[in-house]
N, C-alpha and C positions, 0 to 999 in steps of 0.2 A: 696356671687355669684355674678360673672359678669357678669360687666353693657354690653349691648351688641354693644356699641360704643367701644369698646374694640378688640370685633372683629372688625369690621370695618374698623379699624384700619388697620390690618393687610394682607387685601387684598387691591386691586386696579382693578377701570376697565378696561377691558377686559382683564385679566387675565389666560382667560380660552383659547387664540391665542398662549401665548408662552408655552403649553402644547409641549410633545414631540410630533412628527408626534412619529403617525403609523408605523412599516413595514411593507412593504409589502409581501400579503403572497406566501408562497413559490409556487412554479408552483407543483412539486407531491410532495403530500403529507403524511411523512412518520412516521407522528408521532400521540405514539398512543392516549387512554384519559387518560386525566391527566397531559398530557405535552412532560413524556419521549422519548423514542424509542421506536419508536415500532419490535416485535420481528422479521420480518419476516415470519414468517409462518413458513410448514411443506417444505414445497419446499426452503423456504430459504435455509435451515438447509440442504433441499435433496439440495443444489448446490454446498453451503459451507461444505460437504462432497467429490465430485464426484473433484470438482476446489482444494483440500487437496488432493485427489489421483494425480491428474495430475499434481501439484509440485510434488509432489513426484517421479514419471519417470520423471518429467523432471531431477530433480539429478539426478535419476540412470542414466542414459542416457550419466549425463554432466558425471562422476564420466568415464564413459565405455572413455566418448572422450576423458577425459583431461590424462589415461593411455594406449591409444592407440599407440605398436608400432612405429608409423611413425611419430609421435610428439612429441613421449617419447622420441625421440633419438633428438628432441632440446633441451633439458630440459639434456646441461650441462652448467657448467661455462667458458671451452674452455679452455684458455691458462692464464687466470688469475689478464685479466691486466681490469684498475676498468671500463674501460665501457663496458667486456664482466660481471662482477660481475651485477651489473647496470641491463643488462637485461635480465642475468639467476634470476634475486632478480622480473622487472618486470613480466614476462615470470612468474614465479609462481606464484607467485599478482594475477598474472590475473588464472590462471586456477583452483587458489582457492575462488575465485572469481565468478566464473563463477557454482564452482560447487551449493556454500551458494547459493543463489543467487534464485533460484525457492523457494524454500522452508524460506527465509528469508521473501524474499516479501510475501507471504500466512501470515507465523505465524503478520510478522511489522500488516498488513490492516486488517487481518482478531478477534485481537486484538482493533485495532489504532479507526478501522471508527466506527461509530454507527447506521448510518445511513442504513439499507437494501439493498438501490439501489444500494445508490454509493461505500457500500462491494463487493456486483455480481457484478459491471462497473467494479472496481479497482483490480477484482482477475479475470476477464479475462482479463482487459491489459496484467496483467501477465504474463495470461497462454499464451497470442498471443505473447507478445515480450520476455516468455527467452525459446521460444524455440529450443531445442537444435541442431543449424541446421550440428556441420562437427559428429554427429550420426548419423543424418539421410543420409547428402553425404554416409557415409563409410557402410549405408547399399544401398548405390543402387549398 
């Protein structure tokens, strides 16, 4: 049997004050019962589908603008000097990244962000930032 004085030797007066501070409550609680992230419900799933469609349309319009005839004329190596080759590689890399950006943004945000309100906010931000202006201005 243990002596009660043995338990007293493991604690001191004022130990309760040394406990870790509590975290403040979040402004928006997106947690389901049980402490795991909430799914967001049917509306979040619908918005996820709509924003996925927007990302696909943006990708299509970026492909259209990348292969437009006026812009395609600038996609040449030129005389082959090192500066022209670097300019060609950078031009090509910029076009590839512009085409891939909407789908990559959508996939990364949809798979990595667990909180539904943050996920939808980041997807909306991506939809607004990745608008294919060259295709829109060419159509006007």
